[in-house]
C-alpha positions as CSV (number, residue, x, y, z in Angstrom):
1,X,-17.2,22.5,9.7
2,X,-15.9,24.0,12.2
3,X,-12.5,26.2,12.7
4,X,-12.0,23.9,15.8
5,X,-9.2,21.5,15.6
6,X,-9.9,17.8,15.6
7,X,-7.3,17.1,18.6
8,X,-7.9,20.6,20.4
9,X,-11.7,19.2,20.2
10,X,-10.6,15.8,21.8
11,X,-8.7,17.4,24.4
12,X,-11.8,19.7,25.3
13,X,-14.4,16.9,25.3
14,X,-12.0,14.6,27.5
15,X,-11.4,17.1,29.8
16,X,-15.7,17.6,29.8
17,X,-16.8,14.5,30.2
18,X,-16.1,11.0,32.0
19,X,-15.2,8.5,28.7
20,X,-14.0,4.7,29.1
21,X,-11.0,4.3,27.6
22,X,-11.8,1.9,24.8
23,X,-15.4,1.0,24.5
24,X,-16.2,1.6,21.2
25,X,-13.6,-1.2,20.1
26,X,-15.9,-4.1,21.5
27,X,-19.1,-2.6,20.4
28,X,-21.6,-3.5,18.0
29,X,-21.5,0.5,16.3
30,X,-25.7,0.5,17.0
31,X,-25.3,3.3,19.0
32,X,-29.3,4.5,18.7
33,X,-29.4,1.6,21.3
34,X,-26.7,1.7,23.1
35,X,-26.7,2.7,27.1
36,X,-23.6,4.1,27.2
37,X,-23.0,6.6,24.7
38,X,-22.3,9.3,27.0
39,X,-19.2,7.2,27.9
40,X,-17.7,6.8,24.1
41,X,-15.4,9.5,22.6
42,X,-16.4,8.3,19.6
43,X,-20.0,9.3,19.9
44,X,-19.2,12.2,21.6
45,X,-17.1,13.6,19.0
46,X,-19.7,12.3,16.1
47,X,-22.3,15.1,18.0
48,X,-20.3,17.7,17.6
49,X,-20.1,16.7,13.8
50,X,-23.4,17.1,14.1
51,X,-23.8,20.5,16.4
52,X,-21.3,21.8,13.7
53,X,-23.6,20.7,10.8
54,X,-26.5,22.0,12.6
55,X,-25.0,25.3,13.0
56,X,-23.6,25.5,9.3
57,X,-27.2,24.8,8.2
58,X,-26.1,21.6,7.0
59,X,-28.9,19.0,6.8
60,X,-26.0,16.2,7.5
61,X,-22.5,15.9,7.9
62,X,-20.2,14.8,5.4
63,X,-18.0,11.9,6.1
64,X,-15.6,12.1,4.0
65,X,-14.7,15.8,4.4
66,X,-14.8,15.0,8.4
67,X,-11.8,11.9,7.6
68,X,-10.1,14.0,5.3
69,X,-10.1,16.5,8.3
70,X,-8.9,14.0,10.7
71,X,-6.3,12.9,7.8
72,X,-5.1,16.2,7.4
73,X,-4.2,16.7,11.2
74,X,-3.2,13.3,11.9
75,X,-0.6,13.8,8.9
76,X,0.4,17.2,10.9
77,X,0.7,15.9,14.2
78,X,3.2,12.8,12.6
79,X,5.5,15.2,10.6
80,X,5.9,17.5,13.9
81,X,7.1,14.7,15.9
82,X,9.4,13.1,13.3
83,X,11.1,16.7,12.9
84,X,11.1,16.6,16.4
85,X,13.0,13.1,16.8
86,X,14.7,13.8,13.6
87,X,13.1,11.2,11.7
88,X,13.3,11.1,7.7
89,X,9.4,9.9,6.7
90,X,10.8,9.9,2.6
91,X,13.9,7.7,3.8
92,X,13.5,3.6,3.3
93,X,12.4,1.3,5.9
94,X,15.4,-0.8,7.3
95,X,14.7,-4.7,6.7
96,X,14.0,-5.2,10.4
97,X,11.9,-2.0,10.1
98,X,9.4,-3.3,7.8
99,X,6.4,-5.2,8.7
100,X,5.6,-8.5,7.5
101,X,2.3,-9.7,5.9
102,X,-0.2,-10.9,8.4
103,X,-1.2,-14.0,7.4
104,X,-4.7,-15.6,7.9
105,X,-4.8,-18.3,10.2
106,X,-6.1,-21.9,8.5
107,X,-8.8,-23.9,10.0
108,X,-11.6,-23.7,12.4
109,X,-11.0,-19.8,12.7
110,X,-11.2,-19.1,8.8
111,X,-14.7,-21.6,9.1
112,X,-16.8,-19.2,11.3
113,X,-15.9,-15.9,9.2
114,X,-16.4,-17.7,6.1
115,X,-19.7,-19.3,7.4
116,X,-20.5,-15.8,9.1
117,X,-19.8,-14.0,5.8
118,X,-22.4,-17.0,3.8
119,X,-24.9,-16.8,6.2
120,X,-24.8,-12.9,5.5
121,X,-25.4,-13.4,2.0
122,X,-28.2,-15.5,2.2
123,X,-30.1,-13.7,5.1
124,X,-29.8,-10.6,1.9
125,X,-30.7,-12.9,-0.7
126,X,-33.6,-13.7,1.9
127,X,-34.6,-10.5,2.8
128,X,-35.0,-8.9,-0.6
129,X,-36.9,-11.9,-1.7
130,X,-39.6,-12.1,1.0
131,X,-39.6,-8.0,1.5
132,X,-43.5,-7.9,0.7
133,X,-44.4,-10.2,2.7
134,X,-42.7,-8.9,5.6
135,X,-44.0,-5.7,5.1
136,X,-47.8,-7.4,4.5
137,X,-47.2,-9.4,7.9
138,X,-46.6,-6.0,10.1
139,X,-49.7,-4.3,8.3
140,X,-51.8,-7.1,9.3
141,X,-50.1,-6.7,13.1
142,X,-50.5,-3.6,13.3
143,X,-53.7,-3.6,12.9
144,X,-54.6,-6.5,15.4
145,X,-51.3,-6.3,18.0
146,X,-49.5,-3.5,18.2
147,X,-46.9,-5.7,20.6
148,X,-46.3,-8.0,18.4
149,X,-45.6,-5.5,15.5
150,X,-43.2,-4.1,17.6
151,X,-41.5,-7.8,18.4
152,X,-41.8,-8.2,14.8
153,X,-40.2,-5.4,13.7
154,X,-37.5,-5.2,16.2
155,X,-36.7,-8.9,15.0
156,X,-36.0,-8.1,11.2
157,X,-34.1,-4.9,12.8
158,X,-31.9,-7.0,14.6
159,X,-31.5,-9.5,11.8
160,X,-30.6,-6.4,9.1
161,X,-28.2,-4.9,11.8
162,X,-26.4,-7.4,12.2
163,X,-26.6,-9.5,9.1
164,X,-22.8,-8.9,8.0
165,X,-21.3,-7.6,11.5
166,X,-20.2,-11.5,12.7
167,X,-18.0,-12.0,9.7
168,X,-16.4,-9.1,10.0
169,X,-15.6,-9.2,13.7
170,X,-14.4,-13.2,13.3
171,X,-12.3,-12.1,10.3
172,X,-10.4,-9.8,12.5
173,X,-10.0,-12.0,15.7
174,X,-8.5,-14.6,13.2
175,X,-6.0,-12.2,11.5
176,X,-4.6,-10.3,14.7
177,X,-1.6,-9.4,13.9
178,X,-0.2,-8.7,17.7
179,X,-1.5,-12.6,18.5
180,X,1.6,-13.5,20.5
181,X,1.2,-10.5,22.9
182,X,-1.2,-9.5,26.1
183,X,-2.6,-6.6,23.6
184,X,-3.4,-9.0,20.6
185,X,-4.6,-11.6,22.6
186,X,-7.3,-9.1,24.5
187,X,-8.1,-7.7,20.5
188,X,-9.0,-11.1,19.7
189,X,-11.1,-11.6,23.1
190,X,-12.9,-8.9,22.6
191,X,-13.5,-8.8,18.6
192,X,-14.5,-12.7,18.7
193,X,-17.0,-11.4,21.8
194,X,-18.6,-9.4,20.4
195,X,-19.2,-11.8,17.4
196,X,-20.2,-14.3,18.8
197,X,-23.0,-12.1,21.3
198,X,-23.5,-11.1,17.5
199,X,-24.5,-14.6,16.7
200,X,-26.6,-15.0,19.6
201,X,-29.1,-12.3,19.3
202,X,-29.2,-13.3,15.6
203,X,-30.3,-16.2,16.4
204,X,-33.4,-15.3,18.8
205,X,-34.2,-12.3,16.1
206,X,-34.4,-15.4,13.6
207,X,-36.9,-17.1,16.2
208,X,-39.2,-14.5,16.5
209,X,-39.5,-13.8,12.6
210,X,-40.1,-17.6,12.4
211,X,-42.9,-17.3,15.0
212,X,-45.1,-15.0,12.7
213,X,-43.6,-16.7,9.0
214,X,-44.3,-20.3,10.0
215,X,-44.3,-20.7,6.0
216,X,-40.5,-20.5,6.5
217,X,-39.6,-23.3,9.0
218,X,-37.4,-25.3,6.7
219,X,-35.6,-22.1,5.6
220,X,-35.3,-20.6,9.3
221,X,-34.1,-23.7,10.7
222,X,-31.5,-24.4,8.6
223,X,-30.0,-20.5,9.6
224,X,-30.5,-21.7,13.2
225,X,-28.6,-24.9,12.6
226,X,-25.5,-23.0,10.9
227,X,-25.4,-19.6,13.3
228,X,-25.8,-22.2,16.0
229,X,-22.7,-24.4,14.4
230,X,-20.6,-20.8,14.0
231,X,-21.4,-20.2,18.0
232,X,-20.2,-23.3,18.7
233,X,-17.5,-23.6,16.8
234,X,-16.4,-20.0,17.9
235,X,-16.4,-20.9,21.7
236,X,-13.6,-23.5,20.9
237,X,-11.7,-21.6,18.8
238,X,-11.4,-18.5,21.3
239,X,-12.1,-20.3,24.4
240,X,-11.7,-17.4,26.9
241,X,-14.0,-14.7,25.0
242,X,-17.0,-14.5,27.0
243,X,-14.8,-13.9,29.8
244,X,-13.0,-11.0,28.6
245,X,-14.4,-7.7,30.3
246,X,-15.2,-5.1,27.9
247,X,-14.5,-1.8,28.8
248,X,-17.6,-0.2,30.0
249,X,-19.5,-2.6,28.4
250,X,-19.1,-5.7,31.2
251,X,-18.5,-3.6,34.5
């Protein structure tokens, strides 16, 4: 681990590079396929950690050590700020300062997150049960059609990456604690948009898989119908989502 403080490193990087503020909030976390990593502060910080690990002779970084360091520095900053403001962090909060429990909204928004999670569990089991068959198909395509192999492999990777991603983002959109503020509306729409995009990419990937696994037509069509219903309901629940401009990604 570098002796450089996390916040000092952050200040240095912000002075060295032209980051897009908040670009990481509404992405799909698939850095290997992202065209905007040079604009992402989170990616830059992770790169720095990997470089420090290489300098120290480590084969991989320790994410828990990194999180612990960040937490320690945040705690230190918070204590300094509290001392400057004359705030006792150990004091009991006043009643009007307590944060009320955020309740998940009922209705259709719960539907899209619950159905997305159910789909993810189905896909996880399906990929496990059909792993041998998908591997066999990849070997056969490797001997006959490398372009088809690339398409099939890519589709499987997309399915795996987005397996539970929409459920997590829809859940965030439906339980936003700032729903009555401009920030809350923006965050809710941004979360919903990236979830809807993930559902659409998943549907496209399933169509590709179906092309090379026609014997699974019934299962694939059922999954596509489920995802289409999720997508349509999400567009009804979040009518402004697709118009939301994700920083950097939709400019």
